C-alpha positions, 0 to 999 in steps of 0.5 A: 494499540491503534484500532485500524477502523478504516479496514475493520469496517470494510472487513466486518460484513464478511466475518461470517461469510464463506468468502475467503478474506484476503489481506495483502500488504507490504511486510510489517505494515500491521496485517498481523495486528489487524488479524488479532483485532478481528479475532478480538471482535469475534471473541467479544461476540461470543466466539470461543477460543476452541473455534479459532485456529491462528497460524503465523508462518513467520513464527518459528513455531510453524517453521516445519509447516511448509507444504499443503499436506502439513498445513492440512494435517495440522488444522485437521488435528485441531478441528474436533467437531462439526461446529463453525471454525474461524481459520487465520493464516498469516503470511500464507505464501510461505506454504507451498500450494496452500491454495489447495488446502484453503479451497478444500477447507472452504468447500467441505467445512463450515468455516470462515477463512482469513489469509494474509500475504506480503506478495502482490501476486498472491491472488494470481496463478493457482489461487485465482484459479481455485478460488475464482469468485470465492474471495474478497481482498483488502489492501492493507497499508502502513499507518496513515497520517490520521493513524500517526496522529492517534499514536502520537495523541495529536488532536491538532497536528501542526505542519512539523508533524506532517513533515516528520511523517513525510520524512519517516513514514508510517511503518508501525514498528518505528513508533516504538523506537527512541531516536532516528538512528534506531528508526533508520536501522529498523527501516534498513533491516525491513528493506533488506528483508523485502529484497532478500526474502520477498524478491530474491528468494521468490523470483530468483533475481540475482542482482541485488545491486540492480534492485537497490539502484532501481529503488534509489532512482525511484527515491531520487526522482519521486512522482516523476514519469518513469521511462526506460530512456530516463532510467537508462541514462541514470544507470549510464551515469553510475557506469552500469549498462542494463537492458530495458527488459531487465529493468522492467522485470526487476521493477515488476519484482518491486511492485510484487513485493509491494514496496512501490505502487504503480499509478497508470495514466488515464486519458481524461478526454478519451476515457481510456488507460494509457500503456506508457509513462506510468508513475511509481509511488513508495508504499512507505516514505520511510523506506525512501529516507534511507536511500536518499540523502537529499530526501527533504529537498523534494517535499512537494513530491513527498506530499504528492506521494502521501496524497496518493497513498491516502486516496488509495487507502480510502478505497479509490483507484488512483490514476495519473490524469492525461490531458492533450496539454499537460496532466492532472496529478490524480484521477481518483475513482471509487464506484460511481465517484470520481475526483480530481486532485492537484498537489503542491507543497506551497502555493508560493506565488500567483504563477503557482496558483495559476499552474495548479488551478489552471490545470483543471480548465480543460476538464469539461465534466462536473466532478469535484476538483481539489488542490492540496497544499500546506497553505492555511489560506483558502485559495478556492476559486472557480468551483475548485476547492483548495484544502490544507494538506494537514486537514485533508489527511485528517478528515474522514479519519478512518473512512 
């Protein structure tokens, strides 16, 4: 089992805090394992089993607990004294009005509470109202390339290892499977469960075919600006007529299910967020593999997707940079830090070098600027740092 140190080191300072720890991530990305690792560390520090209450609401054992009252009664029955308890609620969104109980426990008991969910709006609505200022959230992702290499026991990963990761992604379950057919079956089942359970059942969306078509469009046009006009043309090509509002509603459902992430555009000169032509990146590239037979033809776009996910998991807020003429792939912001990134699969010739490095020329500040590619030769120039993609994804490991 890979210890998910990238997340553990961020969560540890809050182990004893009364702040509610909220872990959000796509279904089956490893949140349950992470909770067990946290529990394991607590036991190493002397916390007894009797002080820990763990409930996984995807476990049939807890299938009868779907209301706030049932959840409250179950936990109260197991709290036998006034000492501190550690409460772990996995996939808490399956309990109606759970926020009422969570807030009650926090306000009246000596507890440390951890909850996980597979819904991007877990922290909106009633939960945000009841717990405003009383929680800290962590976004959990599938395995990074560094974690992939830990599983594969690769100290010096080769280019083909990264290509395999670009193709099949980092969902933890796939590393227990024997061949590509099994991986494809697992990924398809996961995708279907996200669509049916996290989108259709929760939102009332009826048109599963439309959901599939939108996701297929995103996988066939990775790393491209998303516009209603462009996707409308796509649907016309497959003999579908869909209204713009419906398209964006369904796309929002996919974002909420955490299957895709939106990268907003940032005006570098004007230093403000823009409201049109966002980009969308897959949370895990393996889910795109099962929807796009020409997947390997877009390796540059896949590498861009992985760099976006990597920067996000390192704790950066990642935007697409807009300049008066052209754009920068990523503007990564973390606290007072800011970094700029261009991503290319290979710097094939001088024209590609000029395009990727030249994109930075109209940025007048002195924040670090990077070009990421598969090339092993160092093309760094004019203060712009070139990094090999494999080395970039391996550096800072769990940081």
